[in-house]
N, C-alpha and C positions, 0 to 999 in steps of 0.2 A: 741767965737769959740766953746765952748762946745755945744751950741745950733746947730751949723752947723754940728758937729760930730753926734749928736743924730738924726738930720734930715737925714743924709746920712745913718745911721744905720737903721732907720725906713723905708727909701725908699728901702734899700736892702732887708729887711725882707718882705716888701710888694711885691717886685718883685718876690721873691721866692714863696710867697703864691700864686701869680697869676699864676706862672708856674705850681705849684702843682694842682691848680684848673682846669688847661687845660690838666691834665694827665701827665705832665712831671715828671719823677722820677730821672733823671740823669742830672747833669749840668757839662759840660766840663770846667775845670779851668786850666789855664796854670801853670806850676811849679813856675814861678815867682810870680803869684798871691797867690798860696798856701803858699809860704814862707812869703809873706807880711802879710797874714792873721794870720800866726803863731806868728808874732811879737806883743808885747803889743802896745797899742795906744801911740801916742806921749805924753810926760809928761804933756803938757798943757791941754790934754784931760783926763789924768789919773784919777783925782779925780771925775769929774762928771760922768764918765761912768764905774768906777771900779766895780760897782755892776752888770753891764750889760755884760761886756766882757767875764767872765767865762761861761756864759750861751749860747753863740753863737753856739759853736760846738754841745752841747746837743740838742739845738733847731733844728738844721738841721737834726740830727739823728732821733729825734722823729717825724719829719715831713716826714721821708722816702725820703729825697732828698740827693743824694750822690754826693760828689765833686770828680770828676774824673780828674786825671792828663792827660792833652791833650798830645797825642803822639808827640814827637819832632823828626822830621826826621834828620838823620845824615847829617851834612853840606856837600855840594858838594865841592870837592877840587877845588882850584882856577885853572885857565887855565895854569898858570905858573907851579904850582905843577904837574898838569897833564902832561904837556909837558916834564918836567924833568923826571917824573916817566916813561912815555912812552919811552923816549930816553934810559933810563937804561934797560927797559924791552926788547926793540928792540935789544940792544947790546947783551943781554943774548941769545935771540932767534937766532941771526945771528951766534953766536958761538956755538950753540947747536950741540952736537954729541951723543945724547942719543940713536938715532937709526943709528948705523954705516952704515947699508946698504943703508939708505936714504941719509945720509950725504955724502957718497962717490959718489953717482950718481947724486946729485942735482947740478944745475948751480947756483941757488940762493935760499935763504930762502925767502919765500913769507910771510912777516909779517902781512901786512894789510894796508889799505889806506883809507883816508877820514878825516872827521871832528871828532876830539877826544872829542868834547863837544856837540855831536849830541844827539837827542832824538830817532833816528832810526838807528838800526844796523842790517846788513844782515850777515848771517853765511852760508857759503858753506861747501863742504866736504874737498877738497884738490886741490892744484894747478894742472893744466894740463901743456902741453908742452909750450904753449905760456906764461903762467904765470911764469913757471920755467925760461924761457929765459929772461923775462922782470923784474922779481922780484916783480910783482904786481898782486893781485887777480882779476879775472874776466876781462881779457883783450882780450880774444879770441872771437869767434862768440857768445858764450853764454854770455860772459861779455858785449858785445855790446848790446845784447837784454836786459840784466838786466839794463843797463844804460837807454835804451828807456823806460822801465817800470818805473824807478825812475822818469824820466823826465815827464812821463804822470801824475804823482801825483802832479806836480808843483814844485818838488824839483830837484836839480842837484846832480850829483855823488859826488861833493865836499861837499854837505850838510849832507851826511850820512857817516857811517863807514862800510867798507866791510872787512870781514876776513874769514878765513877757520878754520876748526878744525885742520887739518894738515898744518904745515907751509912749509913742503917739499913735492915735487911731489913724489907719490908712485912709486918706481922703477919698471921698466918693463924689466927684464933681457931677452935677446933674442928677444925683440921686437923693431922694428925700429919706430913704431908709436903706438898710442892708449894709453889709461889710464886703470888703474885698481882701484878697490875699496880699500880704506884703511882697514887694518885689525883692529879688536877691540883692539888689543894690541898697535898698532901704535896710534890709537885715544886716548887711555887712557894715553899713554906716553906724547903726545903733548898737550892735552887739558888744562893743567894748564896754558899755555901761554894765551889761549883764556879766561880762567877764569879771569886772571889778566886784560886783555883788557876790559872785561865786567865790572869788578869792578871799574876800573878807569873811563871809559866812563859814566857809570850809565845811559844807555839808558832807555827811557820809554817803548820802544817796541823792541823786537827781531823778525826777520823774518828768519826762517830756510828754506833753499833752497834745497829741495830734500830729499829723504828717508834716505840717508846716513848721512846727516847733522842732521836729526831728531834722528836717531839711536845714533849718537855720543853724542847729547845733552841730550836726554831723555832716552836712553837705550831701546827704543821701536823698534821692528823689524816689527811692523804692517805696511802694505802697506800705502804709502803716499796718495793713493786715499781715504782711510778711515780717515786719520788724517788731511788732508788739510782742511783749512777753519774753524778749531775748535781751539779756544783759549786754550793754555796750559800755564804753568808757569815754568820758569827756573831761578834759583837764584833770586827769588822774582820779576822777570820781566815778564810781559805778552809776550808770544811767539806765533807767528802765523806760523804754518807749511804750506808750499805751494810747488808747483812743481818747480823743477830746470829749469832754462831757457833752458838748453840743451834739456829737454823733449819737450818744445814747438818748438824747431828747428826740432825735429824728427816728431812731431805731430802738424801740424799747423791748425788743425780744429778750427773754430771760437768758438766752445763750450768749448774747452780746454783753449783757451786764455781768455775767459770770466771767467772761474773758477779762474784763477790766478788773474784776475783783481778784482773779487769780494773779494778775500783775501786782496788785496791792499786797496780796499775801506774800509774794516773793519779796517785795520791798520790806514788809514787816520782818520776815525771817532774816533778811540781810542786815537789818538794824538790831536784830536780837530781841525784838518785841515779842511778848507772849501772844500766842494765837489760841483762842478757845475753840472748842469743837463747834460751838454755835457759829463762830466766825468762818470756820472752814466750810461750813455747809450753806453759807449765804448763796442764794440764786441757783441752788441745785434743785432739780425737779423732785417733787415729793415721791 
């Protein structure tokens, strides 16, 4: 057995020498392996290799090869834990009275909808009249267009998660119709709910729909025209700003539709989704 141990040790050293000769200076090692290396060899190997064991660490240092602990990502919560946490979060949001003027005028708290174990999450600004009535985000005309955009990627609405920065419709005193932009104070008050949603879902990509959503997430008031199509980072998650579907309803130029689709193609590629030639050519002039 001592011969086998020595052979393993020699093979390890030879492997490190080979790496060094190829210019490698760092070797990633898992925490479990580092703990194992720190332990003395089994007793049946102790005597034959006792003179070799203490020199292993110095040998690696003098050869300029560093053992680096591999980053261990935080474990994703189980779907049962997520479901339970989401239910508790939803109950808190439904009972929220932090903005009395919004709580008194709302019909429903619009919490969010979709797959809580998804890789892709969409964030809008606030519910409109249709969303306030039904208690679900993006169900009006803009929501129907968003659903079509999602379907064009090969996913369904049920595959992603959709939420807003505000969970209540911004009140419009004296108006019988129309919407208004959420105030910075309203967004700051409500956004902790969205933070908890993002932290629970742990999506691989976020899509911010429209300038107000970008402002609420990134604090940037730069026009969406300059920001869209450029990857940002929010809470350690890649974020793609793009136009709000309502903008495409107002401006149905093929060129504007193509811009949003290019943003979605970038999202698909970031997620490692297959992209067909047909999809690549959507909204291109014939």
